[in-house]
Structure formats: structure tokens, C-alpha cells
C-alpha positions, -999 to 999 in steps of 0.1 A, spaced: 430 767 -352 468 772 -350 480 736 -358 520 722 -359 535 724 -398 535 689 -414 566 672 -400 405 588 -248 382 592 -243 395 555 -229 370 539 -200 375 549 -166 393 524 -156 427 523 -176 453 530 -157 472 567 -155 500 560 -179 473 548 -203 457 584 -202 484 604 -196 492 612 -232 473 615 -267 479 585 -289 503 573 -259 532 583 -273 560 574 -256 553 540 -243 582 527 -257 604 546 -239 621 532 -204 601 540 -174 623 571 -160 616 587 -192 584 579 -200 574 590 -165 591 620 -172 571 630 -206 537 622 -186 550 643 -163 560 673 -190 523 665 -206 508 675 -172 529 705 -168 518 716 -205 483 713 -197 477 733 -167 496 759 -182 474 756 -211 447 756 -186 461 792 -174 468 807 -211 432 799 -222 413 816 -188 439 846 -195 435 854 -229 402 832 -241 401 799 -256 394 807 -290 418 841 -290 449 821 -269 478 813 -295 501 787 -288 531 810 -285 512 821 -255 509 785 -241 544 781 -249 556 810 -230 532 804 -200 547 767 -196 581 784 -203 593 765 -228 597 774 -267 567 767 -296 587 742 -313 591 723 -282 559 724 -275 544 713 -307 564 681 -297 542 674 -272 508 690 -287 501 697 -324 469 721 -317 447 736 -291 423 706 -296 449 685 -287 456 706 -254 421 706 -246 420 666 -251 448 665 -231 429 685 -201 403 658 -206 424 630 -199 440 644 -170 403 652 -160 394 616 -164 425 602 -148 416 618 -118 377 613 -119 386 576 -127 406 573 -94 375 592 -74 351 572 -83 367 539 -75 375 556 -36 340 568 -37 326 532 -47 344 512 -23 341 537 6 312 523 21 301 561 26 293 569 -5 276 606 4 306 613 26 328 608 -1 309 626 -26 314 656 -1 350 654 -4 351 651 -40 326 684 -44 348 702 -20 385 689 -42 371 688 -76 348 722 -74 345 739 -46 380 742 -31 399 745 -62 411 777 -79 381 800 -99 401 800 -129 393 759 -131 356 767 -134 365 796 -159 384 773 -180 352 751 -180 328 780 -194 356 788 -221 357 752 -238 320 750 -235 320 781 -255 346 771 -276 325 737 -282 292 758 -305 323 767 -326 344 737 -331 327 707 -338 357 682 -322 359 701 -291 320 694 -296 322 660 -294 349 659 -267 329 673 -240 300 650 -250 322 618 -247 333 635 -213 298 641 -204 290 604 -208 312 592 -188 302 611 -161 267 601 -165 279 567 -164 300 569 -135 273 587 -115 251 563 -126 275 532 -114 281 549 -82 244 554 -73 236 513 -78 264 511 -57 247 534 -28 218 515 -37 234 482 -32 253 488 4 218 506 14 231 538 16 202 549 -10 168 539 -13 159 510 -33 131 526 -55 163 555 -68 160 555 -105 201 556 -107 198 570 -142 175 602 -130 197 607 -99 228 609 -117 210 636 -144 201 657 -111 234 657 -98 251 664 -134 227 690 -136 232 709 -109 269 704 -105 273 721 -139 253 747 -126 276 753 -97 304 753 -116 287 788 -137 286 807 -103 318 795 -92 330 810 -123 311 842 -124 298 851 -89 324 868 -73 303 864 -42 301 825 -46 302 813 -9 320 776 -4 306 767 29 267 778 21 272 759 -14 282 731 -1 256 728 28 230 732 6 242 707 -21 248 682 7 216 687 18 201 682 -18 218 652 -23 207 634 16 172 640 0 178 626 -31 195 596 -16 164 593 9 139 594 -21 124 624 -13 133 638 -49 119 616 -78 109 613 -113 72 611 -105 51 642 -108 24 646 -78 -11 641 -89 -27 675 -98 -51 692 -76 -88 703 -86 
């Protein structure tokens, strides 16, 4: 990996300011300058996604990311010293958005309706390169232990958020009381992961058909029609 010359997964409840940069640099700056610093990091992370998709994560260079971001490589290194740091920055952006989405879901009073909106906003209606980026980073995790650890941490936080969401739905009467929240979260996590893969690779991916099928699955899950128990073997 290219690194600069010598010279969080934090909890879902932290603020966007806490999540905006690695090691939270620039927090001693005045608020307007701090906001500009966060916005620049967001801009670079988005440019890095595009560069990783265009060139492949493993092959992409810091110079290519800098060109995508419209800045010099030297300026880029001020914000992110390596590609791994950029992946962490992308993960932090995703975590910030996901934390806000889970919060809205938990207090919506309509978990299924909000889940559909979240599914559309974060997968089905996003540009295809977002899903391609997911596959690129997953492939790199097989070679890079640091990125693999980031993904494991990210996955654990998603699972925790989903489990809490299912428990909230049960408490509100939106899901049957007997629903195993861990099982339900795992099923949703696995299914959506498959959707990401198909969104990236299937040029005929039908957003409306997939949304309909996914919501049918979730309604059945919340109604208790899908469970961990096995049917008795017939003789």
C-alpha cells in the first residue's frame, strides 16, 4: 500500500463531528474551519470511492485518488496518509449515515415502512458504483488484515443496530414477541449483503421487483412466519 512519507469505529450514538475524520483532527479549529475540514474529508472519501471503482482498489494509486478529488497528492496526504485510511474514512461516513438512519427507524413507529425507505435510499436507488465499491473493499479484505478488521467491526455494528431495531419493533407490537432478534438481524444482514452483490454484478437488476420481494420477506419475518426452528421430519 502507498503511504505518506514520514513527516471508529466509534459507537453509533456519536455525533457527526466525532465521526468526520480519522483521529478527529482539526477539532481545535474554530467551528467554521472545522466544518470545512469535515466537508473536505467527505469530498475526498467520495472521490476515493469513484477511483477505487474505476481502477480497482488494489491497483488504484494515491495520485489517481488525488486527481479524482481535484487536488494535489501532497494536499491529499494531509487528510489521508494511505488507502487504508481512506477506507476507514468511507466507513466512518457510512457509520454516520447509518447511525442517523437507525435512530430514525427506532423512533418512527413504522419500522417496516422506514426499513423499506432505508433499503431504497442506501442500496436500491444509490448509484451502482456504491455496490461495486462494496465488492472491491471486500476483496481487498482478503489480502489486507487492517481492512478485514475494519469490515468485521462495521459488520458487528450493523448487526447490533439491526438487533436493537428488531427488539424495538417487538416492543412496539410491530413484530411478534416470539421473534428471535439475533436470528432476524442475521437473516436481514445476509440477505441485504446478497442484494449488494447482485446490484453490483447484475446489469438487469430490477429495483422495484427486488424491493417488493425484500419487503415480502421482512413482513413474513416480522409476522413470525420465518423462524430458527426446524419442521419435524416426516416419515
